[in-house]
Structure formats: structure tokens, C-alpha cells
Legacy VTK file of the C-alpha trace (Angstrom):
# vtk DataFile Version 3.0
C-alpha trace
ASCII
DATASET POLYDATA
POINTS 94 float
-8.917 11.917 15.779
-8.484 11.174 11.995
-7.563 13.923 9.664
-8.184 13.241 5.970
-6.582 15.453 3.321
-8.262 13.589 0.291
-11.772 12.165 -0.111
-10.099 8.820 -1.175
-6.538 7.543 -0.664
-4.145 7.344 -3.584
-3.461 3.731 -2.930
-1.913 2.617 -6.152
1.043 3.606 -8.268
3.190 2.781 -11.336
6.978 2.724 -10.870
9.417 2.352 -13.778
12.612 0.342 -12.790
15.614 1.744 -14.652
18.619 -0.591 -15.217
21.368 0.782 -13.047
19.629 3.899 -12.076
16.965 2.866 -9.506
13.189 3.734 -9.919
11.238 6.443 -11.365
7.636 7.219 -10.091
5.271 7.354 -13.098
1.745 7.651 -11.893
-0.442 7.526 -8.589
-4.104 6.897 -8.499
-6.944 5.488 -6.638
-7.533 2.258 -8.515
-5.860 -0.131 -10.964
-8.051 1.139 -13.653
-6.637 4.735 -13.206
-2.983 3.389 -13.229
-3.562 1.327 -16.311
-5.295 4.258 -18.093
-2.659 6.843 -17.226
0.803 5.198 -16.977
1.668 5.023 -20.553
1.093 8.840 -20.990
3.080 9.600 -17.864
5.741 7.335 -19.203
6.107 9.451 -22.477
5.932 12.734 -20.485
8.105 12.245 -17.639
10.989 10.188 -19.045
13.223 11.333 -21.811
14.363 8.954 -24.689
17.471 7.822 -22.755
15.550 6.896 -19.593
12.786 5.187 -21.487
15.432 2.861 -23.003
16.669 1.971 -19.531
13.345 0.823 -18.233
13.519 -2.919 -17.576
9.961 -3.279 -16.032
6.976 -1.106 -14.946
5.563 -2.315 -11.579
2.044 -1.695 -10.286
2.097 -1.284 -6.542
-0.485 -0.974 -3.927
-0.102 0.896 -0.504
-0.753 -1.461 2.436
-1.179 0.085 5.918
-2.423 3.350 7.405
-1.477 6.585 5.662
1.397 7.384 8.075
2.687 3.842 8.483
2.780 1.300 5.757
4.734 0.170 2.503
4.287 -0.304 -1.085
3.484 -3.917 -2.057
4.190 -5.144 -5.532
1.101 -6.435 -7.352
1.879 -7.005 -10.980
4.117 -5.795 -13.928
2.706 -3.598 -16.517
3.684 -3.585 -20.210
6.562 -1.306 -21.034
5.420 0.954 -23.822
7.359 0.133 -27.154
6.945 0.508 -30.842
3.660 1.679 -32.427
2.063 2.408 -28.954
4.853 4.509 -27.926
5.139 6.529 -31.155
1.357 7.142 -31.031
1.624 8.594 -27.496
4.684 10.604 -28.304
2.849 12.131 -31.344
0.036 13.214 -28.966
2.481 14.749 -26.446
4.283 16.668 -29.205
LINES 1 95
94 0 1 2 3 4 5 6 7 8 9 10 11 12 13 14 15 16 17 18 19 20 21 22 23 24 25 26 27 28 29 30 31 32 33 34 35 36 37 38 39 40 41 42 43 44 45 46 47 48 49 50 51 52 53 54 55 56 57 58 59 60 61 62 63 64 65 66 67 68 69 70 71 72 73 74 75 76 77 78 79 80 81 82 83 84 85 86 87 88 89 90 91 92 93
């Protein structure tokens, strides 16, 4: 018997790797398109200024396996928001 709690699995995520502090989950979605569209806004909303400065890389990962048994697999690095792009997002949040 299969019990689904969602119409589609949330099989992708963006994770910020912070120097000396581990990882921070930024965004979870159904597709790479959703992740790429939402991770920058999540970066600005979820992390404070000190945490944003510690981010060395943002990884896109995909869930591999069944919902109750599997693991996250690294797929690619995403651009860490900086400069004008970050300032623009911060202005929208404020």
C-alpha cells in the first residue's frame, strides 16, 4: 500500500554551505526550475548578514530513492548571490 501526502514529491533542494558552521537548507522544490527561481529570495530571507558572508557555496541536490529510504545527491553548484543582485533582493524583502 502506497500513501502519498503530496501530489508530487519535493525532489530537489538548495543548501548553503557555511564555512565552519555546517549547512543551511534554503529551498525545497519539485524541479530545478523551481529551485533556480526561488533560492536567491530564500537566501536573503533566511540568512542574516553574518551568515550570508560565511556561505562558500550553494549546492543543488536531488533526492534519490524512495520517500522513506534514500539520500540527497549533489547535482551542481548554484551562484552565491552577491553585489547588485543581492542588494536588489534585499530591497524587495525590506
